C-alpha positions in Angstrom: -36.1 -10.7 7.8 -35.6 -13.9 9.6 -32.8 -15.6 11.4 -30.9 -18.1 9.3 -30.2 -21.4 11.0 -27.1 -22.1 8.9 -25.1 -23.5 11.8 -23.2 -20.3 12.4 -26.2 -18.5 14.0 -25.0 -15.2 12.7 -26.8 -14.9 9.3 -29.8 -13.1 8.2 -31.7 -14.2 5.1 -33.6 -11.8 2.9 -35.4 -13.0 -0.2 -32.5 -11.7 -2.4 -29.4 -11.7 -0.2 -27.8 -13.4 2.9 -25.8 -11.7 5.5 -22.5 -13.5 6.5 -19.1 -12.8 7.9 -16.6 -11.6 5.3 -13.7 -13.7 4.3 -10.3 -12.7 2.9 -11.4 -14.1 -0.5 -14.1 -11.3 -0.6 -11.4 -8.6 -0.7 -11.4 -8.2 -4.5 -15.2 -7.7 -4.6 -14.9 -5.3 -1.7 -12.2 -3.3 -3.5 -14.7 -2.8 -6.3 -17.8 -2.3 -4.3 -16.5 0.3 -1.9 -15.4 2.9 -4.5 -18.5 2.2 -6.6 -20.8 2.7 -3.6 -19.0 5.9 -2.5 -19.0 7.4 -6.0 -22.7 7.0 -6.5 -24.3 7.2 -3.0 -22.1 9.9 -1.5 -22.3 12.3 -4.5 -25.3 14.1 -3.0 -23.2 15.0 0.0 -19.7 15.4 -1.3 -17.9 16.7 -4.4 -16.3 14.3 -6.9 -12.9 15.6 -5.8 -13.7 14.9 -2.1 -14.9 11.4 -2.9 -11.8 10.6 -5.0 -9.5 11.9 -2.3 -11.3 9.8 0.3 -10.9 6.6 -1.6 -8.3 4.6 0.3 -7.6 6.8 3.4 -11.2 7.1 4.4 -13.2 4.7 2.1 -11.3 1.5 1.8 -11.0 -2.2 2.7 -9.7 -2.9 6.2 -8.5 -6.5 6.2 -8.1 -6.4 10.0 -11.9 -6.2 10.4 -12.1 -9.4 8.3 -9.4 -11.1 10.2 -11.0 -10.2 13.5 -14.4 -11.7 12.3 -16.2 -8.4 12.8 -17.0 -7.5 9.2 -20.2 -8.6 7.4 -21.2 -8.8 3.8 -24.6 -9.1 2.1 -24.1 -11.9 -0.4 -26.5 -12.4 -3.3 -25.6 -15.6 -5.1 -21.9 -15.0 -4.7 -22.0 -11.2 -5.4 -21.4 -8.9 -2.5 -24.0 -6.2 -2.5 -23.3 -4.6 0.8 -20.8 -4.6 3.7 -20.1 -3.1 7.1 -18.9 -4.0 10.5 -17.5 -3.1 13.8 -14.1 -3.1 15.4 -12.5 -3.7 18.8 -9.4 -1.7 17.6 -8.4 2.0 17.8 -9.0 3.0 14.1 -12.2 5.0 13.6 -12.3 4.7 9.8 -10.2 4.0 6.7 -8.7 1.2 4.8 -5.6 -0.6 5.9 -3.6 0.4 2.9 -3.1 3.9 4.4 -2.5 2.8 8.0 1.2 2.8 9.0 0.9 2.1 12.7 -0.4 -1.0 14.5 -4.1 -1.0 15.2 -4.2 -1.7 18.9 -7.0 -3.4 20.7 -9.5 -1.5 22.8 -10.6 -2.3 26.3 -14.3 -3.0 26.5 -14.5 -1.8 30.1 -13.3 1.7 29.2 -13.3 2.2 25.4 -16.1 2.4 22.9 -16.4 -0.2 20.1 -16.2 1.3 16.6 -18.8 0.8 13.8 -17.0 1.0 10.5 -17.0 0.8 6.8 -20.7 0.5 5.7 -21.1 0.4 1.9 -24.0 -0.8 -0.2 -24.2 -1.3 -3.9 -26.3 1.5 -5.3 -28.8 -0.9 -6.9 -29.4 -2.3 -3.4 -29.7 0.9 -1.5 -32.6 1.2 0.9 -33.2 -2.6 0.8 -32.5 -3.2 4.5 -28.9 -4.2 4.1 -27.5 -1.4 6.3 -30.1 -2.1 9.0 -29.4 -5.8 9.0 -25.6 -5.2 9.3 -26.1 -2.6 12.0 -28.3 -5.1 14.0 -25.6 -7.8 13.7 -22.9 -5.3 14.7 -24.8 -4.2 17.9 -25.5 -7.8 18.9 -21.8 -8.7 18.5 -20.6 -5.6 20.3 -22.9 -6.4 23.3 -21.6 -10.0 23.3 -18.0 -8.6 23.4 -18.9 -6.7 26.6 -18.5 -3.2 25.2 -20.7 -0.6 26.9 -20.5 2.2 24.3 -20.2 2.5 20.5 -18.6 5.2 18.5 -19.0 6.0 14.8 -17.4 8.5 12.5 -20.3 8.7 10.0 -20.4 10.2 6.5 -23.2 12.6 5.9 -25.0 10.0 3.9 -24.7 7.5 6.7 -25.9 9.8 9.5 -29.7 9.1 9.0 -29.2 5.3 9.4 -27.3 5.7 12.7 -29.8 8.2 14.0 -32.5 5.6 13.4 -30.6 3.3 15.7 -30.5 5.9 18.5 -27.0 7.3 17.9 -26.4 10.9 19.0 -24.2 13.4 17.3 -21.3 14.5 19.5 -19.2 16.4 17.0 -19.1 17.5 13.4 -15.7 17.9 11.9 -13.6 17.5 8.8 -11.1 14.8 7.9 -8.1 16.5 6.1 -7.2 14.8 2.9 -4.7 15.4 0.0 -4.7 18.5 -2.2 -6.1 20.6 0.7 -9.4 18.9 0.6 -11.4 17.9 3.6 -14.3 15.5 4.2 -17.1 16.6 6.6 -18.1 13.8 8.9 -20.2 13.3 12.0 -18.9 11.6 15.2 -21.8 9.8 16.9 -22.1 7.8 20.1 -24.5 5.4 21.7 -24.5 3.8 25.2 -25.5 0.2 25.5 
């Protein structure tokens, strides 16, 4: 993978896809990609009922990440094949459709930045998209003067984050509708 000198200085080019910042116009594709990715790539870890209950409140588009310029997409000729980002806001996970309260800003001197909402099209799994997005997130988080990063990872995402040196601090369950719960892993890394 090599740096893309596209004037933005924030792109990665792969032979089949390019990493770029998400735009509001990408939301319709993200609204399709996120549930498709979750339904296929999470099914070895969660039941169908858990995945369906998580769509929206846990697995969903967060337009605030796009507005903040902290969400990346892997673009293949206009088709989004992966996405993920980081946040300087309090929310740890979830789409904005289920958020009722304001998502207040974090203080880089005392708070941990959040890594959020990684999803890859199943046909593009294990092609380096997650690693490329994670690399860009960590670069941006450092540039924003955060000293720590926090992730609430799915069981499927845990190996990627371990590979980047994140440590497990807690395993817990996110309560969802119909009495269901989604097991997740809270992970941290100091920069």
